[in-house]
C-alpha angles and dihedrals in degrees: 000000000000090000088084092059091046092049090050090053092048091053093047092049092047093050092047089050096061109107114244092230094063111092121202091013123176129184109235100179141004116205119207138181111212121184121224089236094052092094091232120140101215097206091050089050091052091048092050091045091057091052096046093043094052112113093012134096085273095059106136093009118144120237106216112196125193109195113218118211124230109260122186133192126204116234090206104051101008092236114157126204145158111259110226099162131043091259112117103188126106114272091211107044100008093236118153092213101102137143125214105237098183140355102086097079126131104170135152102224098182144346117215113212127187129196113224 
């Protein structure tokens, strides 16, 4: 389960992101963008995050995940579409020359910190 390693990294990044001048800081929420092709099971990531965050400045923090769809663009006709099935040919011209535009993301978009 690679979600445990990812959760550990998220917690470490969030803790390192807290400004030194904030006393009694606590992370309230971590916002992520996770692509559908990233091979991450979101519920497993949330479960692992709760375990790793326990007894840290992220204890009780919410992991907010925005799932990003797989979007492809044809190199031949420049048509762009959301991929819903495991068929990677252009819907417009049937070319197999496509690029994946989005869907592989794993980005921390923001970390919400409160001072207690």
